[in-house]
N, C-alpha and C positions, 0 to 999 in steps of 0.2 A: 326361124331359120339361122343357123349358123353357117358364117362363111368363113373360109380360110385365108390367111393372110400368108403371103410369100414368105418363106424361112419360118412359119408356124412350127412349135414343137407338136409333134404328131400325139405325145403324153398330154401335153396340157389341152390339145384340141379335144380328146377322147374325155379328159376329166371334164371339160367344159359341157359336152353333149350329157354327160351322165349327170351333171347338176342341173341342167336344163329339164332333162326327163325327170329327175327327183323333184324338181319344183312343180313341173305340171302334174304330176301324180299327186302333190299334195293339195293342189286346188280342187280334186275331184273327190267326193266324199261317196257316193252310191255305187258300186261295182258288184261283180259276181264272184270274186275271189275272196273276199273278206266279208263276215257278217256286220252290218251296220245296226246298231241298238238305239232304237227310239223308246222312249216311254211318256207316260202322262201321269199328271198328279194333281189333284186338287188338294191345294195347299191351305186353304180356308181363308189365308190373308197372307199378304207380303208387306202389308204395312205396319211393320213392326220391328223394332231393332234386331239385327242380328238373323232374321229370316232369309235373306238372300244367301247369306254363308252358309246357312243350315241347307237350303234346296241343293246349291252347289255342290256342297259336301256329299249329301245323299246321291246327287247325279254321279259323282267321281265313284262312289262305292259300288254301283250299279254298271258303271263303265259304260254310259248312255254318251251318244254324240249329241243328240238332240233330246230335248225335254218339252212337252206341251204341257204348258200349267195354266189351271183353271182359279178362279175366284182370287185373284191377286189384289183385288181392292185398291187398285191404283188408279189413278185420274189421268184423263190424256192419253196420248200416244208418244212413244219415244224408244230409244235405242240407248244402252249403257252396257259399258265394260266394266266387270268387276274387277277387284285387285287381285283374285285368284285367276284371272284370264278368262272366264267364259263371259260370252255376250248375251244380254237380254235384250228381246223386242217387246213391246207391251202395247196394249190398246185398253183403255177403260172408259168411263163415264167423260163426257166433255163438259166444259163450262166453269166458270170462275168459283160457282159454288157447287160443283158436282159431288155427288154423295161417293163415299169410299165403299162402293158395293160393286159386286160383279169383277170384270176386268180378266184377261186373258193374256197370256206371252207365252213365248218360245225362248228357252234358254239352250244356247249351244256350246260346244268345246272352241277353242280357237281354230282347230281343223273346220269344222263345220262352219264357221263363220267366213271363213275364207273362201269356201264354196258358196255363199249365199249371192244369189244372183239380184234378188230383190224381195220386198215384203209389203204387205198391205195391212193396217189396222181398220179392218173393216167397220167394226163397232165394239160396244163393251163386252159381246159375247163370241164375236169371230175375229181371227187373226189368220193372215196365211204368209208362209214363206216360200220361196223357190230357190231351188239348190240345184248346181250343175253336177253331172255326175262323169263316170269315167267314157260313157258314150256322149260324144257333142250333139248327137240329135234328140238325147233324152235328157228331162229335168224332172227332179222331184219336187213335187209340190206337198207341203205339209199344212194342213190346215186344223187349227186348234180351236174347239169350241167349249161353251159354258152354256148349256140349254137351260131353257126354263123349267121349272118344277113340274110336275104332273098336275098339282093343284093350281098353276098359274092361270092367268086370264086367258081363255082362248084368242083372244086378238093378239096377244103376247106372242103366245106359242105359234101360231100361225104366220105372224110376221118374221120370226126367227128362221122357221124351216123355208119359207119363201126365199128369203136372203142368202140361206144357204144353198138352195137348189138352183138360185141365179148364178152363182160362183160356181157351183159343180159344171153347170151347161156351159159356161166359157172355156172349161179347160181342153186342151186338144188331145189328140191320139199320142203325142209325143211326151206326153205326162204322164208322170208315175204320181198318182194322187193318195196320200195317207191322210184319211179323216181321223183325228183323235180327239180326247178330252172328257169331259164329265156331261153325259147327256140326260143325267137325273132320271134314268130310266131303270125298271126292273124287267129284265128279260125271262125270269122265272127258270124251271128246269124240264119243261117241256120243250124241246126242239124239233117237234114233228114237222116236217116240211122245210126245216132250216138247219139240218145236219150237217150241210156243207159248210155253214160259217158258225155254228153255235154249238155250244157242247151242253152237258147237263148238270152242271154245277152253280146253276144261278139258285137265289133263294126266294121263295114263295111262287107268286104265278105272275105272268106279264101284265104290266098294266099297260095305259094308253101310251105313254111315251116309248114303252118298250116295243 
């Protein structure tokens, strides 16, 4: 709230109010007036020189605010700010001798990172982040996943989907939930019964993961 001082300049007062409104608007990321571009990419690996810069460059080319990344191959969990300004949060295999496999992350523009309310590195296959929106009662939750392949052990697949379901069951009605990533699935081109959510441009036939 802005309070007026006796003798304060009306012009200065209006300028201050405008600046506060501008800063408040910058903190919000999801609104109805401007499209929000969100993407996902299986990068195969981030564990090599120059890959972060490459991913950030492609993110800018597509004018994305948020990018879900699968198969980072980074270990542990953390948050890092690139020299180009993007922020990346990540979650990978844990332990001193952890293998550089799997791994997920979320890369954000400076605007998106200012709207970040919190994040959770669930495991090496799931990470989630919550963002404030222009509606103070609604938050945007982005969940990035990297699912086991169709040929993976059944116990591994069941554990992944059980964990994912537990996360989704905890979401509230005031959250807009967006689940993105690499689900290692084939959905095929037969969308009978799924026309509202699926097109006809898939390759082959639907597999079990699909």
